Phi, psi and omega in degrees: 000131178288145177265117179264014182127203188231141173255121185267121179284159182301326183301316180284329177297317179299314178299318179299311183292336177272002174080017179292123190301323180298319180292318178299315180295317181299310181293324177297320179291315184292326181296338176285337184265340182173167183293145175268141181226166176223171177222172182305325182293314181293325176296310182297315180297319181295312182291342177289344180236010183288132174280148182308320181288343179272341188307312180300318180295320179295314179301314180297319181296311180298326179297335181272351181269159171279129181264124180250104180290168178258111178275172175304314182297322179293316179298320178297316179299319178299317177297320178295321176301311181301314181295312182298316181286331177298322178293342177265005180082016180248123179264121176254139174288153178297326178299310181294322178296320178293317178299315179298317182295321176299314181298315181294311183295331182259007182054050180252151172269127181274133176251119185209160171267346186247064182303324182295343177281353186230072185277004186296125183298326183277359181265128174269125185232138170247128180272127175260130180254000000 
């Protein structure tokens, strides 16, 4: 699968916005390798915890990312992930299933701190610590 860039999970975005040096370094390095992207889930999750003083920085940052919408096919894949993994005794949140489906459908590498939330074999994941 070709890599069309990176999908940044909410976990690393929170660290980035809070100024954690590891997140800043990771995103700075990755932006040299390909475009950074977000999806509706990461935007919604991020804004649910944004402090008022952080809002301008968050808005500017998201404006610089590639936005990957959730299509019907992507939503269907997320539902299939939840159903398939549930039969294996693994519960996936709808948020994580949607993020994974966006990454897979758009051929993006997912950057996250929660690799265990993304067990899909066809998903390329980089763990941020």
